[in-house]
N, C-alpha and C positions, 0 to 999 in steps of 0.2 A: 581485559577492562581494570581500570584501575583503584577506581573506586566504587562505593557502592552510594549509585543515583534514587535522591528522594519518587521519583517515580518509574519504571518500568513496564511499559505494557508487557502481557503476558498475552500471547497467542495459545487459544486452545484446540489441537492437531488430537484426531482420532489417533492415528499411529504415525504420521510424517512428520514429526517434529524437527526430527533432523534433518530430513530430506530438505526442506522447507527453506532451515535457516541458511544451509548449503546455497539453494538456490536465489534467495534472495542475497545473498552475501557476496554472488556471485556477479548479480546484476548492478550492485553500489560500488563504487569506490570508498576508501577509506573505510572498507567492511572485514569484519573476521568472525571465525566460532571461536568463541571461550568457553566455560568452563562445560560440562555434560553431567549429568546426575543418572543414578540409575536406579532401577525399584529393585528392591531386595524380598523378601518373604514375609517380612513386617509388613502389616497392614492390608494384605493379598484379600482379604473377604470384603473388603472397600474396592481397591484399585484394580483388582482381577487382572493385572499386566504379569506375563510370565518374570522372574527373575532375572535380572540380569538386562533385561529393556532399558531402551534410553526413558528416561524419564521426562527431564528437561535439559534443555539447550539454553543457553546463554550467548549473545551473538550483538552484532554491532552492525549498525547500517549507517554508511558517511559518519559516525560519532554517537548514531543516538542508539542508546541500549535497549535490548527485546529480550524477554525468555519466552523459549515453546517449551509445550508442555504436550506429554504424550497422556491424554485425558479420557480415552477413549471416543464412544459415538455418540455421545449424549447432548454435548451443545454443539452447532454449527453456527458458524460464522454470517453476519447481515450486515444489511447495508449503513443498519445506526451507526456502525463505526466502521471508519476510514483513514487511510494514512494520505496525508498530502505531500506531493513530492513538485516542489515551485522548480520551475525550470526557466532557465535567462533567455534561450534560443527554440526554433522549432525543431534544431538536431534534438536536443536534449528532449525534446517532450514527444517526437518521434522516438527516440531508440528508448526510454523509458516505457512508453505505450507497446513497441513492440517487445521489450525484453518481458514484462510484467502480465501482458495478455498474453503471450504464451499459453498453448491448452488451456484458457478458461472461459470463462461463459461468456459467449457473442453478447445473449443478448441485455444481460447487465450492462451494457456500455453506450454513457449516453452523457454528453455535456463535461468530457473529460474524467468520467467515472469508469472504471473499469473492475473488473472482480478476476482474480486469478483462477491460476487450478485448484489453488486450497480454496478457493472461496470466499480468500480474505480481497474487503475492498479499497482501492485507490482511485485517486484523485488526481491526475496530472496535469498541474496549472500553471501556463504561463504566467510571471509576473506582474505581466502589463494589465493582466486580468481585472485585478483587485481595483486599481486606479480607474479603469475604463468604464465598471458597471458602478461606481460608488463616485464617479463624476459629475458635480454639480448642474452640469447640464441635460436637464432630463433627455432630450432627445437625442443627445450622444450614448447615456449609458443607455437608455432602452433598445436604441441600434446593435450597443454591445454585446447587451444579455438577451435581445432574442438570437442573433447571431450564434452565441454559445449554444441559448437552447437547441437548436435543431442542429447542433452538432455530436458527432460522437467522441470523438479523437478532436484535440483543439488545432486551428490553423491561426496560427500569430498573424499572418496577411488578413488572411480573410476578416478576424476581431478589429485589426485598426480601417482596414477599408470599409467596415460595418461603422464603428464607430465614426470614422471623417465624414462618411454620406458617401461613399464613392465605391460603396459596394451594388 
């Protein structure tokens, strides 16, 4: 971690911060685990964590900094916040979908969104999607949007065929 970034997402876990950081760093290239802090005796009446357990883990995913916090079971992840993974190829879409959805919530998967085994929401997005759904030709953009809404993991070829009217 070279310098402190102005904005760093902090992910609140019950007690899986280190495990989750290692899981994510194992998926994304150019990733690493940074500094860890541990709970001490100070503040035990507030944090209720055993002294010596991991409090925070700094980590990077493809150069983007994150912090994972073991904060206890008070708060849970939901779909109001998600992380987009922009993919150039179907191979990338398939890779990130498979890795991030491993042991995740099958019911949460739609339109390129998935929920991983920790409850964090991800959007696995082909980079061509944005141009298709914002195309000035409303028929083309409508077909692309309709195709996206009917899928779980996005299939770039199907998306292109829908956009071009050949699906």
